[in-house]
Each structure stands twice: as C-alpha cells, then as structure tokens.
C-alpha positions, 0 to 999 in steps of 0.5 A: 534228725533223730528223736530220742525218747528218754524216761525220767523218774523221780522220787518225792517225799513229803513231810506233812507232820508240820501241817498236821500239827498246824491243823490240830492247833487250828481244830483246837482253837475252832472247837474251843471258840465254838464252845465259848460261844455256846456258853454265852447264851446265843439264840437257838438257831446259833446254838444249833449251828454251833452244835452242828459245827462241833459235830462236823469237827468231831467227824472230820477228826474221826476220819483223820484218825481212821486214815492214820490207822489205815496207813499204819495197819499191820496184821489182822488187829491193825486192819480191824482197828482201821476198818472199825475206825472208818465205819465209825467215821462214816456213821458219825458223818451220817449222824452229822448229815441227819442233824443238819437236816433237822436244824433246817 
C-alpha cells in the first residue's frame, strides 16, 4: 500500500476592527471609572493605585498606537513615526514600572 504525501495550504483573514472597537470602549469605561473614583476622595493608597492603573492604561494605549503605526508605516517618515512611537511607549512603560515601585 502506497502512502501519498499531500500539501494543504489555506489563507486566513481576520477582521479585528470589531475587537479593537470593543477594547477602546472598555478602555474608556475603565479610565473614566478610575477618574470618578479618584474624585471621591479615596485613601492615599487607593489614589496611588488608581494613578498607577491610569498610567498603565495610557502606556498600553501608546503601545497599541505604536503597533498600528508600525503596521501602516511606509516611507522614511512613516517608519520614523513608528519607531518614535515604540520608543515613547517603552519610556512610558519604564516610568510606569518606576511609579509602581515608588508606591510600594
């Protein structure tokens, strides 16, 4: 009995626009909720936690925007914009980590 080798290939296209839209909505709800909590006069530890969470949200958003810029980069200006975005997101991440260390 002979064994046949066959190659199967397929193409997968994923539309993530709906997911991005939902993530942006969730981010907005979370950020605004934290902002409202901050205005309620929470204890200092909670305030620090809220500030850290808001900073982390901003950092994740900066990374998301940098990745989008990287995906759509074309030409030297596009690549420069993408690289500056990634560097900014990295710097924001380092600041967020340092802020977290200071709160503990």
